[in-house]
mmCIF file of the N, C-alpha and C atoms, coordinates in Angstrom:
data_MODEL
# 
_entry.id   MODEL 
# 
loop_
_atom_site.group_PDB 
_atom_site.id 
_atom_site.type_symbol 
_atom_site.label_atom_id 
_atom_site.label_alt_id 
_atom_site.label_comp_id 
_atom_site.label_asym_id 
_atom_site.label_entity_id 
_atom_site.label_seq_id 
_atom_site.pdbx_PDB_ins_code 
_atom_site.Cartn_x 
_atom_site.Cartn_y 
_atom_site.Cartn_z 
_atom_site.occupancy 
_atom_site.B_iso_or_equiv 
_atom_site.pdbx_formal_charge 
_atom_site.auth_seq_id 
_atom_site.auth_comp_id 
_atom_site.auth_asym_id 
_atom_site.auth_atom_id 
_atom_site.pdbx_PDB_model_num 
ATOM 1   N N  . MET A 1 1  ? -77.342 170.512 56.585 1.00 0.00 ? 1  MET A N  1 
ATOM 2   C CA . MET A 1 1  ? -77.328 171.433 55.462 1.00 0.00 ? 1  MET A CA 1 
ATOM 3   C C  . MET A 1 1  ? -76.469 170.816 54.355 1.00 0.00 ? 1  MET A C  1 
ATOM 4   N N  . ALA A 1 2  ? -77.021 170.722 53.166 1.00 0.00 ? 2  ALA A N  1 
ATOM 5   C CA . ALA A 1 2  ? -76.309 170.124 52.037 1.00 0.00 ? 2  ALA A CA 1 
ATOM 6   C C  . ALA A 1 2  ? -75.265 171.087 51.481 1.00 0.00 ? 2  ALA A C  1 
ATOM 7   N N  . ILE A 1 3  ? -74.268 170.532 50.852 1.00 0.00 ? 3  ILE A N  1 
ATOM 8   C CA . ILE A 1 3  ? -73.173 171.324 50.285 1.00 0.00 ? 3  ILE A CA 1 
ATOM 9   C C  . ILE A 1 3  ? -73.708 172.390 49.330 1.00 0.00 ? 3  ILE A C  1 
ATOM 10  N N  . ALA A 1 4  ? -74.678 172.037 48.507 1.00 0.00 ? 4  ALA A N  1 
ATOM 11  C CA . ALA A 1 4  ? -75.228 172.992 47.541 1.00 0.00 ? 4  ALA A CA 1 
ATOM 12  C C  . ALA A 1 4  ? -75.835 174.204 48.240 1.00 0.00 ? 4  ALA A C  1 
ATOM 13  N N  . GLN A 1 5  ? -76.322 174.025 49.460 1.00 0.00 ? 5  GLN A N  1 
ATOM 14  C CA . GLN A 1 5  ? -76.934 175.128 50.197 1.00 0.00 ? 5  GLN A CA 1 
ATOM 15  C C  . GLN A 1 5  ? -75.906 176.070 50.817 1.00 0.00 ? 5  GLN A C  1 
ATOM 16  N N  . ILE A 1 6  ? -74.691 175.601 51.015 1.00 0.00 ? 6  ILE A N  1 
ATOM 17  C CA . ILE A 1 6  ? -73.701 176.446 51.680 1.00 0.00 ? 6  ILE A CA 1 
ATOM 18  C C  . ILE A 1 6  ? -72.638 177.015 50.751 1.00 0.00 ? 6  ILE A C  1 
ATOM 19  N N  . GLU A 1 7  ? -72.564 176.529 49.528 1.00 0.00 ? 7  GLU A N  1 
ATOM 20  C CA . GLU A 1 7  ? -71.525 176.996 48.608 1.00 0.00 ? 7  GLU A CA 1 
ATOM 21  C C  . GLU A 1 7  ? -71.556 178.504 48.415 1.00 0.00 ? 7  GLU A C  1 
ATOM 22  N N  . HIS A 1 8  ? -72.726 179.086 48.379 1.00 0.00 ? 8  HIS A N  1 
ATOM 23  C CA . HIS A 1 8  ? -72.830 180.535 48.148 1.00 0.00 ? 8  HIS A CA 1 
ATOM 24  C C  . HIS A 1 8  ? -72.444 181.356 49.379 1.00 0.00 ? 8  HIS A C  1 
ATOM 25  N N  . LEU A 1 9  ? -72.299 180.714 50.535 1.00 0.00 ? 9  LEU A N  1 
ATOM 26  C CA . LEU A 1 9  ? -71.927 181.424 51.759 1.00 0.00 ? 9  LEU A CA 1 
ATOM 27  C C  . LEU A 1 9  ? -70.415 181.570 51.918 1.00 0.00 ? 9  LEU A C  1 
ATOM 28  N N  . ILE A 1 10 ? -69.669 180.727 51.238 1.00 0.00 ? 10 ILE A N  1 
ATOM 29  C CA . ILE A 1 10 ? -68.219 180.707 51.376 1.00 0.00 ? 10 ILE A CA 1 
ATOM 30  C C  . ILE A 1 10 ? -67.582 181.675 50.383 1.00 0.00 ? 10 ILE A C  1 
ATOM 31  N N  . ARG A 1 11 ? -66.625 182.464 50.865 1.00 0.00 ? 11 ARG A N  1 
ATOM 32  C CA . ARG A 1 11 ? -65.931 183.431 50.011 1.00 0.00 ? 11 ARG A CA 1 
ATOM 33  C C  . ARG A 1 11 ? -64.448 183.102 49.979 1.00 0.00 ? 11 ARG A C  1 
ATOM 34  N N  . TYR A 1 12 ? -63.857 183.387 48.847 1.00 0.00 ? 12 TYR A N  1 
ATOM 35  C CA . TYR A 1 12 ? -62.443 183.091 48.650 1.00 0.00 ? 12 TYR A CA 1 
ATOM 36  C C  . TYR A 1 12 ? -61.645 184.388 48.592 1.00 0.00 ? 12 TYR A C  1 
ATOM 37  N N  . VAL A 1 13 ? -60.447 184.356 49.175 1.00 0.00 ? 13 VAL A N  1 
ATOM 38  C CA . VAL A 1 13 ? -59.539 185.498 49.173 1.00 0.00 ? 13 VAL A CA 1 
ATOM 39  C C  . VAL A 1 13 ? -58.434 185.189 48.177 1.00 0.00 ? 13 VAL A C  1 
ATOM 40  N N  . THR A 1 14 ? -58.126 186.173 47.333 1.00 0.00 ? 14 THR A N  1 
ATOM 41  C CA . THR A 1 14 ? -57.060 185.992 46.357 1.00 0.00 ? 14 THR A CA 1 
ATOM 42  C C  . THR A 1 14 ? -55.970 187.026 46.583 1.00 0.00 ? 14 THR A C  1 
ATOM 43  N N  . ASN A 1 15 ? -54.778 186.705 46.125 1.00 0.00 ? 15 ASN A N  1 
ATOM 44  C CA . ASN A 1 15 ? -53.675 187.653 46.224 1.00 0.00 ? 15 ASN A CA 1 
ATOM 45  C C  . ASN A 1 15 ? -53.633 188.522 44.967 1.00 0.00 ? 15 ASN A C  1 
ATOM 46  N N  . ALA A 1 16 ? -52.624 189.369 44.854 1.00 0.00 ? 16 ALA A N  1 
ATOM 47  C CA . ALA A 1 16 ? -52.512 190.293 43.717 1.00 0.00 ? 16 ALA A CA 1 
ATOM 48  C C  . ALA A 1 16 ? -52.359 189.566 42.383 1.00 0.00 ? 16 ALA A C  1 
ATOM 49  N N  . ASP A 1 17 ? -51.888 188.327 42.426 1.00 0.00 ? 17 ASP A N  1 
ATOM 50  C CA . ASP A 1 17 ? -51.721 187.539 41.208 1.00 0.00 ? 17 ASP A CA 1 
ATOM 51  C C  . ASP A 1 17 ? -52.990 186.771 40.836 1.00 0.00 ? 17 ASP A C  1 
ATOM 52  N N  . GLY A 1 18 ? -54.046 186.905 41.661 1.00 0.00 ? 18 GLY A N  1 
ATOM 53  C CA . GLY A 1 18 ? -55.301 186.211 41.390 1.00 0.00 ? 18 GLY A CA 1 
ATOM 54  C C  . GLY A 1 18 ? -55.339 184.783 41.898 1.00 0.00 ? 18 GLY A C  1 
ATOM 55  N N  . GLU A 1 19 ? -54.344 184.387 42.673 1.00 0.00 ? 19 GLU A N  1 
ATOM 56  C CA . GLU A 1 19 ? -54.313 183.031 43.229 1.00 0.00 ? 19 GLU A CA 1 
ATOM 57  C C  . GLU A 1 19 ? -55.118 182.981 44.520 1.00 0.00 ? 19 GLU A C  1 
ATOM 58  N N  . THR A 1 20 ? -55.924 181.957 44.686 1.00 0.00 ? 20 THR A N  1 
ATOM 59  C CA . THR A 1 20 ? -56.702 181.804 45.911 1.00 0.00 ? 20 THR A CA 1 
ATOM 60  C C  . THR A 1 20 ? -55.757 181.468 47.057 1.00 0.00 ? 20 THR A C  1 
ATOM 61  N N  . THR A 1 21 ? -55.867 182.227 48.143 1.00 0.00 ? 21 THR A N  1 
ATOM 62  C CA . THR A 1 21 ? -54.964 182.040 49.277 1.00 0.00 ? 21 THR A CA 1 
ATOM 63  C C  . THR A 1 21 ? -55.679 181.633 50.557 1.00 0.00 ? 21 THR A C  1 
ATOM 64  N N  . ASP A 1 22 ? -56.939 182.031 50.702 1.00 0.00 ? 22 ASP A N  1 
ATOM 65  C CA . ASP A 1 22 ? -57.680 181.757 51.932 1.00 0.00 ? 22 ASP A CA 1 
ATOM 66  C C  . ASP A 1 22 ? -59.156 181.589 51.623 1.00 0.00 ? 22 ASP A C  1 
ATOM 67  N N  . VAL A 1 23 ? -59.880 181.102 52.628 1.00 0.00 ? 23 VAL A N  1 
ATOM 68  C CA . VAL A 1 23 ? -61.318 180.925 52.512 1.00 0.00 ? 23 VAL A CA 1 
ATOM 69  C C  . VAL A 1 23 ? -61.979 181.574 53.719 1.00 0.00 ? 23 VAL A C  1 
ATOM 70  N N  . LEU A 1 24 ? -63.055 182.312 53.479 1.00 0.00 ? 24 LEU A N  1 
ATOM 71  C CA . LEU A 1 24 ? -63.828 182.919 54.561 1.00 0.00 ? 24 LEU A CA 1 
ATOM 72  C C  . LEU A 1 24 ? -65.128 182.137 54.713 1.00 0.00 ? 24 LEU A C  1 
ATOM 73  N N  . VAL A 1 25 ? -65.376 181.685 55.931 1.00 0.00 ? 25 VAL A N  1 
ATOM 74  C CA . VAL A 1 25 ? -66.581 180.922 56.232 1.00 0.00 ? 25 VAL A CA 1 
ATOM 75  C C  . VAL A 1 25 ? -67.339 181.668 57.329 1.00 0.00 ? 25 VAL A C  1 
ATOM 76  N N  . PRO A 1 26 ? -68.633 181.920 57.139 1.00 0.00 ? 26 PRO A N  1 
ATOM 77  C CA . PRO A 1 26 ? -69.398 182.592 58.199 1.00 0.00 ? 26 PRO A CA 1 
ATOM 78  C C  . PRO A 1 26 ? -69.293 181.813 59.519 1.00 0.00 ? 26 PRO A C  1 
ATOM 79  N N  . ILE A 1 27 ? -69.243 182.540 60.627 1.00 0.00 ? 27 ILE A N  1 
ATOM 80  C CA . ILE A 1 27 ? -69.014 181.923 61.937 1.00 0.00 ? 27 ILE A CA 1 
ATOM 81  C C  . ILE A 1 27 ? -70.081 180.895 62.282 1.00 0.00 ? 27 ILE A C  1 
ATOM 82  N N  . GLU A 1 28 ? -71.335 181.144 61.953 1.00 0.00 ? 28 GLU A N  1 
ATOM 83  C CA . GLU A 1 28 ? -72.392 180.174 62.262 1.00 0.00 ? 28 GLU A CA 1 
ATOM 84  C C  . GLU A 1 28 ? -72.165 178.860 61.515 1.00 0.00 ? 28 GLU A C  1 
ATOM 85  N N  . LEU A 1 29 ? -71.772 178.959 60.265 1.00 0.00 ? 29 LEU A N  1 
ATOM 86  C CA . LEU A 1 29 ? -71.481 177.762 59.484 1.00 0.00 ? 29 LEU A CA 1 
ATOM 87  C C  . LEU A 1 29 ? -70.255 177.048 60.056 1.00 0.00 ? 29 LEU A C  1 
ATOM 88  N N  . TRP A 1 30 ? -69.238 177.800 60.416 1.00 0.00 ? 30 TRP A N  1 
ATOM 89  C CA . TRP A 1 30 ? -68.032 177.220 61.010 1.00 0.00 ? 30 TRP A CA 1 
ATOM 90  C C  . TRP A 1 30 ? -68.374 176.452 62.291 1.00 0.00 ? 30 TRP A C  1 
ATOM 91  N N  . GLN A 1 31 ? -69.210 177.040 63.136 1.00 0.00 ? 31 GLN A N  1 
ATOM 92  C CA . GLN A 1 31 ? -69.597 176.385 64.379 1.00 0.00 ? 31 GLN A CA 1 
ATOM 93  C C  . GLN A 1 31 ? -70.375 175.097 64.108 1.00 0.00 ? 31 GLN A C  1 
ATOM 94  N N  . GLN A 1 32 ? -71.242 175.123 63.102 1.00 0.00 ? 32 GLN A N  1 
ATOM 95  C CA . GLN A 1 32 ? -71.978 173.914 62.729 1.00 0.00 ? 32 GLN A CA 1 
ATOM 96  C C  . GLN A 1 32 ? -71.016 172.827 62.257 1.00 0.00 ? 32 GLN A C  1 
ATOM 97  N N  . LEU A 1 33 ? -70.054 173.212 61.438 1.00 0.00 ? 33 LEU A N  1 
ATOM 98  C CA . LEU A 1 33 ? -69.071 172.252 60.950 1.00 0.00 ? 33 LEU A CA 1 
ATOM 99  C C  . LEU A 1 33 ? -68.271 171.644 62.100 1.00 0.00 ? 33 LEU A C  1 
ATOM 100 N N  . MET A 1 34 ? -67.824 172.477 63.015 1.00 0.00 ? 34 MET A N  1 
ATOM 101 C CA . MET A 1 34 ? -67.042 171.993 64.150 1.00 0.00 ? 34 MET A CA 1 
ATOM 102 C C  . MET A 1 34 ? -67.881 171.081 65.038 1.00 0.00 ? 34 MET A C  1 
ATOM 103 N N  . ASN A 1 35 ? -69.125 171.436 65.278 1.00 0.00 ? 35 ASN A N  1 
ATOM 104 C CA . ASN A 1 35 ? -70.002 170.586 66.090 1.00 0.00 ? 35 ASN A CA 1 
ATOM 105 C C  . ASN A 1 35 ? -70.214 169.231 65.420 1.00 0.00 ? 35 ASN A C  1 
ATOM 106 N N  . THR A 1 36 ? -70.380 169.243 64.112 1.00 0.00 ? 36 THR A N  1 
ATOM 107 C CA . THR A 1 36 ? -70.571 168.000 63.371 1.00 0.00 ? 36 THR A CA 1 
ATOM 108 C C  . THR A 1 36 ? -69.328 167.124 63.458 1.00 0.00 ? 36 THR A C  1 
ATOM 109 N N  . ILE A 1 37 ? -68.187 167.729 63.282 1.00 0.00 ? 37 ILE A N  1 
ATOM 110 C CA . ILE A 1 37 ? -66.936 166.970 63.302 1.00 0.00 ? 37 ILE A CA 1 
ATOM 111 C C  . ILE A 1 37 ? -66.681 166.351 64.672 1.00 0.00 ? 37 ILE A C  1 
ATOM 112 N N  . TYR A 1 38 ? -66.909 167.131 65.722 1.00 0.00 ? 38 TYR A N  1 
ATOM 113 C CA . TYR A 1 38 ? -66.571 166.650 67.058 1.00 0.00 ? 38 TYR A CA 1 
ATOM 114 C C  . TYR A 1 38 ? -67.641 165.781 67.695 1.00 0.00 ? 38 TYR A C  1 
ATOM 115 N N  . SER A 1 39 ? -68.878 165.843 67.216 1.00 0.00 ? 39 SER A N  1 
ATOM 116 C CA . SER A 1 39 ? -69.938 165.075 67.864 1.00 0.00 ? 39 SER A CA 1 
ATOM 117 C C  . SER A 1 39 ? -70.375 163.848 67.077 1.00 0.00 ? 39 SER A C  1 
ATOM 118 N N  . ALA A 1 40 ? -70.036 163.780 65.804 1.00 0.00 ? 40 ALA A N  1 
ATOM 119 C CA . ALA A 1 40 ? -70.481 162.660 64.972 1.00 0.00 ? 40 ALA A CA 1 
ATOM 120 C C  . ALA A 1 40 ? -69.637 161.419 65.231 1.00 0.00 ? 40 ALA A C  1 
ATOM 121 N N  . PRO A 1 41 ? -70.308 160.288 65.365 1.00 0.00 ? 41 PRO A N  1 
ATOM 122 C CA . PRO A 1 41 ? -69.535 159.053 65.488 1.00 0.00 ? 41 PRO A CA 1 
ATOM 123 C C  . PRO A 1 41 ? -68.826 158.742 64.167 1.00 0.00 ? 41 PRO A C  1 
ATOM 124 N N  . VAL A 1 42 ? -67.724 158.072 64.245 1.00 0.00 ? 42 VAL A N  1 
ATOM 125 C CA . VAL A 1 42 ? -66.964 157.737 63.043 1.00 0.00 ? 42 VAL A CA 1 
ATOM 126 C C  . VAL A 1 42 ? -67.670 156.587 62.334 1.00 0.00 ? 42 VAL A C  1 
ATOM 127 N N  . SER A 1 43 ? -68.087 156.838 61.083 1.00 0.00 ? 43 SER A N  1 
ATOM 128 C CA . SER A 1 43 ? -68.834 155.815 60.346 1.00 0.00 ? 43 SER A CA 1 
ATOM 129 C C  . SER A 1 43 ? -68.022 155.231 59.199 1.00 0.00 ? 43 SER A C  1 
ATOM 130 N N  . GLY A 1 44 ? -66.908 155.852 58.868 1.00 0.00 ? 44 GLY A N  1 
ATOM 131 C CA . GLY A 1 44 ? -66.139 155.394 57.729 1.00 0.00 ? 44 GLY A CA 1 
ATOM 132 C C  . GLY A 1 44 ? -66.461 156.169 56.461 1.00 0.00 ? 44 GLY A C  1 
ATOM 133 N N  . LEU A 1 45 ? -67.529 156.963 56.501 1.00 0.00 ? 45 LEU A N  1 
ATOM 134 C CA . LEU A 1 45 ? -67.881 157.781 55.351 1.00 0.00 ? 45 LEU A CA 1 
ATOM 135 C C  . LEU A 1 45 ? -67.307 159.174 55.529 1.00 0.00 ? 45 LEU A C  1 
ATOM 136 N N  . ALA A 1 46 ? -67.017 159.825 54.428 1.00 0.00 ? 46 ALA A N  1 
ATOM 137 C CA . ALA A 1 46 ? -66.557 161.203 54.494 1.00 0.00 ? 46 ALA A CA 1 
ATOM 138 C C  . ALA A 1 46 ? -67.714 162.081 54.935 1.00 0.00 ? 46 ALA A C  1 
ATOM 139 N N  . TRP A 1 47 ? -67.407 163.217 55.573 1.00 0.00 ? 47 TRP A N  1 
ATOM 140 C CA . TRP A 1 47 ? -68.437 164.145 56.044 1.00 0.00 ? 47 TRP A CA 1 
ATOM 141 C C  . TRP A 1 47 ? -69.384 164.529 54.910 1.00 0.00 ? 47 TRP A C  1 
ATOM 142 N N  . ILE A 1 48 ? -68.827 164.787 53.737 1.00 0.00 ? 48 ILE A N  1 
ATOM 143 C CA . ILE A 1 48 ? -69.656 165.206 52.610 1.00 0.00 ? 48 ILE A CA 1 
ATOM 144 C C  . ILE A 1 48 ? -70.666 164.116 52.242 1.00 0.00 ? 48 ILE A C  1 
ATOM 145 N N  . ASP A 1 49 ? -70.278 162.852 52.330 1.00 0.00 ? 49 ASP A N  1 
ATOM 146 C CA . ASP A 1 49 ? -71.192 161.753 52.027 1.00 0.00 ? 49 ASP A CA 1 
ATOM 147 C C  . ASP A 1 49 ? -72.322 161.679 53.050 1.00 0.00 ? 49 ASP A C  1 
ATOM 148 N N  . GLU A 1 50 ? -71.991 161.886 54.304 1.00 0.00 ? 50 GLU A N  1 
ATOM 149 C CA . GLU A 1 50 ? -72.997 161.798 55.362 1.00 0.00 ? 50 GLU A CA 1 
ATOM 150 C C  . GLU A 1 50 ? -74.004 162.928 55.282 1.00 0.00 ? 50 GLU A C  1 
ATOM 151 N N  . GLN A 1 51 ? -73.638 164.077 54.724 1.00 0.00 ? 51 GLN A N  1 
ATOM 152 C CA . GLN A 1 51 ? -74.518 165.221 54.688 1.00 0.00 ? 51 GLN A CA 1 
ATOM 153 C C  . GLN A 1 51 ? -75.378 165.294 53.432 1.00 0.00 ? 51 GLN A C  1 
ATOM 154 N N  . GLU A 1 52 ? -75.102 164.470 52.446 1.00 0.00 ? 52 GLU A N  1 
ATOM 155 C CA . GLU A 1 52 ? -75.873 164.493 51.211 1.00 0.00 ? 52 GLU A CA 1 
ATOM 156 C C  . GLU A 1 52 ? -77.244 163.865 51.433 1.00 0.00 ? 52 GLU A C  1 
ATOM 157 N N  . PRO A 1 53 ? -78.235 164.306 50.658 1.00 0.00 ? 53 PRO A N  1 
ATOM 158 C CA . PRO A 1 53 ? -79.579 163.725 50.786 1.00 0.00 ? 53 PRO A CA 1 
ATOM 159 C C  . PRO A 1 53 ? -79.555 162.222 50.547 1.00 0.00 ? 53 PRO A C  1 
ATOM 160 N N  . LYS A 1 54 ? -80.411 161.506 51.224 1.00 0.00 ? 54 LYS A N  1 
ATOM 161 C CA . LYS A 1 54 ? -80.427 160.051 51.152 1.00 0.00 ? 54 LYS A CA 1 
ATOM 162 C C  . LYS A 1 54 ? -81.111 159.536 49.877 1.00 0.00 ? 54 LYS A C  1 
ATOM 163 N N  . ALA A 1 55 ? -81.916 160.371 49.251 1.00 0.00 ? 55 ALA A N  1 
ATOM 164 C CA . ALA A 1 55 ? -82.706 159.932 48.084 1.00 0.00 ? 55 ALA A CA 1 
ATOM 165 C C  . ALA A 1 55 ? -81.884 159.593 46.886 1.00 0.00 ? 55 ALA A C  1 
# 
């Protein structure tokens, strides 16, 4: 799943001053991220680079 496809799923939590303090990620997306991190071989590229379209 490309970054552009998941940006709308992530929500930000702000405090009373309007400062972003936390991020909410849907559990299914979180599980996908964790599976990717723990199962992917180390290639030297950042995760974001590996997930972008090849074209």
